matplotlib code that plots the C-alpha trace (Angstrom):
import matplotlib.pyplot as plt

x = [0.0, 1.4, 1.7, -1.2, -3.4, -2.5, -3.5, -6.7, -7.6, -6.9, -9.2, -11.9, -11.9, -12.0, -15.3, -16.9, -19.3, -20.5, -20.7, -20.6, -16.9, -14.9, -11.3, -10.7, -12.2, -10.0, -6.9, -7.8, -8.0, -4.7, -3.1, -4.3, -2.9, 0.5, 1.0, -0.6, -0.3, 3.0, 1.5, 3.5, 1.9, 1.3, -0.4, -2.4, -3.7, -4.5, -6.4, -8.5, -9.3, -10.5, -12.8, -14.4, -14.7, -16.8, -19.0, -19.5, -20.5, -23.2, -24.5, -24.4, -25.5, -24.8, -21.2, -19.0, -21.6, -21.9, -18.4, -16.1, -13.4, -13.4, -9.9, -8.0, -6.4, -2.9, -3.8, -4.6, -1.7, -3.3, -4.7, -8.3, -9.7, -13.3, -13.2, -15.2, -13.7, -14.9, -13.3, -13.5, -13.3, -10.1, -9.8, -11.7, -9.8, -11.0, -11.6, -9.3, -12.0, -15.7, -16.2, -15.0, -17.6, -15.3, -11.6, -9.8, -8.4, -10.2, -8.6, -8.9, -6.8, -4.2, -3.6, -5.0, -5.7, -6.9, -10.4, -12.0, -15.8, -17.0, -20.0, -21.3, -21.6, -24.3, -23.4, -24.3, -21.5, -19.3, -18.9, -15.6, -15.2, -18.0, -17.5, -18.8, -18.9, -18.1, -19.1, -17.9, -15.0, -12.3, -8.6, -6.2, -2.5, 0.0, 3.7, 3.3, 0.7, -2.8, -6.2, -9.8, -12.5, -16.1, -18.3, -21.9, -22.2, -20.6, -22.9, -22.4, -23.6, -23.1, -22.0, -22.9, -19.5, -16.0, -13.0, -9.6, -7.5, -3.9, -1.2, 1.0, 2.5, 6.3, 8.3, 11.9, 14.7, 17.7, 19.4, 17.7, 20.4, 18.7, 15.9, 14.9, 13.9, 10.1, 10.3, 9.4, 6.9, 5.2, 2.2, -0.4, -2.9, -6.3, -8.4, -11.0, -9.5, -6.0, -3.2, -0.2, 2.7, 3.2, 6.5, 7.2, 3.5, 2.2, 0.3, 1.4, -2.3, -4.1, -1.3, -0.9, -3.0, -3.0, -1.6, -2.4, 0.4, 1.3, 4.1, 5.9, 9.2, 10.5, 13.1, 15.6, 16.2, 19.0, 18.8, 22.3, 20.9, 18.3, 17.3, 13.7, 11.8, 9.6, 6.9, 6.0, 2.7, 1.8, 0.8, 3.8, 6.1, 4.7, 5.1, 8.7, 10.0, 7.8, 7.2, 3.5, 2.3, 1.7, 5.2, 6.7, 4.9, 6.2, 9.8, 9.5, 7.9, 10.7, 13.4, 11.5, 12.5, 10.5, 13.6, 14.6, 12.0, 13.4, 17.0, 16.1, 14.4, 17.3, 19.9, 17.7, 16.9, 19.6, 21.7, 19.0, 17.9, 14.2, 11.8, 9.0, 5.8, 3.2, 1.7, 3.7, 2.2, 4.3, 7.9, 7.1, 6.5, 4.0, 5.1, 1.9, 3.9, 7.5, 9.9, 13.4, 15.9, 18.5, 21.3, 22.2, 20.4, 23.5, 24.9, 28.4, 27.6, 24.7, 26.8, 29.6, 27.1, 25.7, 29.3, 30.0, 27.3]
y = [0.0, 3.4, 6.3, 8.1, 5.0, 4.7, 8.3, 7.8, 4.8, 6.6, 9.6, 7.2, 5.4, 8.6, 9.7, 6.4, 6.5, 10.0, 10.5, 8.5, 8.5, 6.6, 5.6, 5.8, 9.3, 10.5, 9.0, 10.8, 14.1, 13.5, 12.5, 15.7, 17.9, 16.2, 15.6, 18.5, 21.3, 20.1, 20.3, 18.4, 15.1, 16.2, 19.4, 17.5, 15.1, 18.1, 19.9, 16.8, 16.0, 19.6, 19.3, 16.3, 18.0, 20.7, 18.0, 16.3, 19.6, 20.1, 16.5, 15.4, 17.9, 15.5, 14.6, 13.9, 14.9, 12.9, 11.4, 14.4, 14.8, 18.0, 19.5, 22.5, 24.9, 23.8, 20.1, 20.6, 19.0, 17.1, 18.1, 17.5, 16.3, 16.9, 18.3, 20.4, 23.4, 25.7, 29.1, 32.9, 35.1, 37.1, 39.1, 39.6, 40.6, 42.1, 39.2, 39.2, 37.6, 38.1, 34.4, 34.6, 35.8, 35.9, 35.3, 35.9, 34.4, 32.3, 31.0, 29.0, 28.5, 26.7, 29.4, 30.9, 29.6, 31.1, 30.4, 30.9, 30.8, 30.9, 32.7, 29.5, 28.0, 30.5, 30.5, 33.1, 35.6, 35.3, 38.3, 39.5, 39.0, 36.3, 32.6, 29.7, 26.0, 25.3, 21.7, 20.0, 22.2, 21.0, 21.4, 22.7, 22.8, 24.7, 24.7, 23.8, 26.4, 25.1, 26.7, 25.6, 26.0, 26.5, 24.7, 24.2, 21.5, 23.5, 24.1, 27.4, 27.6, 30.9, 30.4, 32.5, 32.0, 33.5, 31.7, 32.8, 32.8, 31.6, 34.1, 32.5, 35.8, 36.4, 39.5, 39.5, 42.0, 41.6, 42.4, 41.9, 39.9, 38.7, 39.3, 36.0, 35.0, 35.6, 39.1, 42.4, 42.6, 39.2, 37.8, 35.7, 33.2, 34.9, 31.7, 31.7, 31.0, 30.7, 33.2, 31.1, 33.0, 32.2, 30.7, 31.6, 32.4, 29.1, 28.3, 25.0, 24.0, 25.8, 25.8, 28.8, 31.8, 35.6, 36.6, 39.6, 41.8, 42.0, 43.2, 41.3, 40.8, 37.4, 38.5, 36.7, 38.3, 37.2, 38.0, 36.6, 33.3, 32.2, 33.0, 33.8, 33.9, 37.0, 37.9, 41.5, 41.6, 44.4, 46.9, 46.3, 46.3, 49.7, 51.1, 49.8, 50.8, 53.7, 52.0, 51.5, 48.8, 51.0, 52.6, 49.1, 48.1, 51.2, 50.5, 47.0, 48.3, 50.9, 48.3, 45.5, 43.4, 42.7, 41.8, 45.4, 46.0, 43.2, 44.4, 47.9, 46.7, 44.5, 47.3, 49.6, 47.4, 44.6, 45.5, 47.5, 46.4, 45.8, 44.9, 42.7, 41.4, 39.1, 35.6, 32.5, 30.5, 27.5, 28.6, 32.2, 35.2, 37.6, 41.2, 42.8, 45.4, 46.5, 49.4, 50.1, 50.2, 52.9, 50.6, 46.9, 44.8, 43.6, 40.7, 40.9, 37.7, 39.4, 42.5, 40.2, 38.5, 41.7, 43.0, 39.8, 40.3]
z = [0.0, -1.0, 1.4, -0.2, 0.0, 3.7, 4.4, 2.4, 4.4, 7.7, 6.6, 5.5, 8.8, 10.7, 9.1, 8.2, 11.1, 10.3, 6.5, 3.3, 2.3, -0.3, 0.1, -3.6, -3.8, -0.9, -2.6, -5.8, -4.0, -2.3, -5.6, -7.3, -4.5, -4.4, -8.1, -9.8, -7.2, -5.6, -2.1, 0.6, 1.5, 5.2, 4.1, 1.5, 4.1, 6.4, 3.6, 2.6, 6.3, 6.9, 3.9, 5.3, 8.7, 6.9, 5.3, 8.7, 10.2, 7.5, 7.4, 11.1, 13.6, 16.4, 15.3, 18.3, 20.9, 24.1, 24.0, 24.1, 26.7, 28.7, 28.5, 29.7, 27.3, 27.9, 27.5, 23.8, 22.0, 19.1, 15.8, 14.7, 18.1, 19.2, 22.7, 25.2, 27.0, 29.7, 29.2, 29.6, 26.5, 27.1, 23.9, 20.6, 17.4, 14.1, 11.7, 8.6, 6.4, 5.9, 6.3, 9.9, 12.4, 15.4, 16.3, 19.6, 22.7, 25.3, 28.5, 31.7, 34.7, 32.6, 30.0, 26.8, 23.3, 20.1, 18.8, 15.4, 14.5, 10.9, 9.5, 8.1, 11.6, 12.4, 16.1, 18.7, 19.3, 22.3, 24.6, 25.8, 29.6, 29.7, 30.6, 28.5, 28.2, 24.5, 23.5, 20.4, 19.2, 16.9, 17.7, 15.1, 14.9, 12.7, 13.2, 16.9, 17.7, 18.7, 18.4, 18.5, 15.8, 16.6, 14.1, 13.2, 15.8, 18.6, 21.7, 23.6, 27.2, 29.0, 32.6, 35.6, 37.2, 37.0, 35.6, 36.6, 33.5, 33.9, 32.9, 30.3, 29.3, 29.3, 29.9, 28.7, 28.4, 26.1, 22.8, 19.5, 17.8, 14.6, 12.2, 10.7, 7.2, 6.7, 8.1, 6.5, 3.7, 3.3, 1.6, 3.4, 2.0, 1.5, 1.8, 4.5, 7.9, 6.6, 7.3, 6.3, 4.8, 1.1, -0.1, -3.8, -4.2, -2.8, 0.4, 1.9, 2.1, -0.8, -3.4, -5.7, -4.6, -5.0, -1.6, 0.6, 1.8, 5.5, 7.7, 10.5, 12.2, 13.4, 15.8, 18.1, 21.5, 23.8, 27.5, 28.1, 29.4, 26.9, 23.3, 22.5, 19.2, 19.2, 16.7, 16.0, 14.1, 11.6, 14.2, 16.4, 13.4, 12.2, 15.7, 16.1, 12.7, 11.7, 8.4, 7.5, 5.1, 2.1, 2.5, 2.7, -0.5, -2.3, -1.2, -2.6, -5.8, -6.3, -5.8, -7.6, -4.6, -1.4, 0.6, 0.8, 3.5, 5.7, 5.0, 6.1, 9.2, 10.1, 9.7, 11.9, 14.9, 15.3, 18.3, 20.1, 23.6, 24.3, 27.0, 25.4, 27.0, 25.5, 25.5, 24.6, 21.7, 20.9, 20.7, 20.0, 22.2, 20.7, 21.3, 22.6, 24.5, 24.0, 24.8, 23.8, 26.6, 26.8, 27.8, 28.0, 30.6, 32.5, 30.5, 29.0, 27.0, 25.2, 24.4, 23.0, 20.7, 19.3, 18.6, 16.7, 14.2]

ax = plt.figure().add_subplot(projection="3d")
ax.plot(x, y, z, "-o")
ax.set_aspect("equal")
plt.show()
């Protein structure tokens, strides 16, 4: 049995109790993604599995109910699992797509986790600061970061109780010693619910797409004892560098090269010292708050590393 046949059989078995699914049909879809669109096998499997999750949502309102495990936010460490969570809505963000009704952070005593709800799910909206039991949500994983998706079968029960949300935020001080590849002016996949960064015009899940421009910095900060990967999103990048998205696009257009934006950012900020605070998601610290420090923290090792660049 080939690798694709094995994956097709696994997907078919996963959904066999809920929808009518053909192993041959799944194998054909995997083959098309891998052969025609050059999508990596793992991402092809993920894409096809997600498509059947959507079908299951539409065809079986009771999919997964009654047998889900109730888990804490920091216990979610597997992809595509049906679980129940009891959480408080910590923060709501502006959706990047019209197909997304809500996106933000929820949390419990163990920590925080991102959630996404889609317009097609037709769910009631969650209110910031309120507590809920969310039944039948699906876990999602991308590059080690986990989130939960609310779907058509999700049940939402508002609770008359307070949940103390665990603080998984980090505050660090140190020298910004590197700006990594994938920083500066980037393009993201515009498909519903997908924000993956394109590589050579391709999304690892959706293949070739017309991307949407964004700004970010993937920085490395060294406090003299540990090295941290820190993400500055568009807003933080604009605040840190003084370069707004439209200006960055113009710089790239003038130079006929998008890398000039990252090169300029790198030359401007490497070697500076910062205090950064924000949540830890996977191996990354998200720079929600930051300030430049006037002088080194107190570590000769960090100073030596900056001078060696």
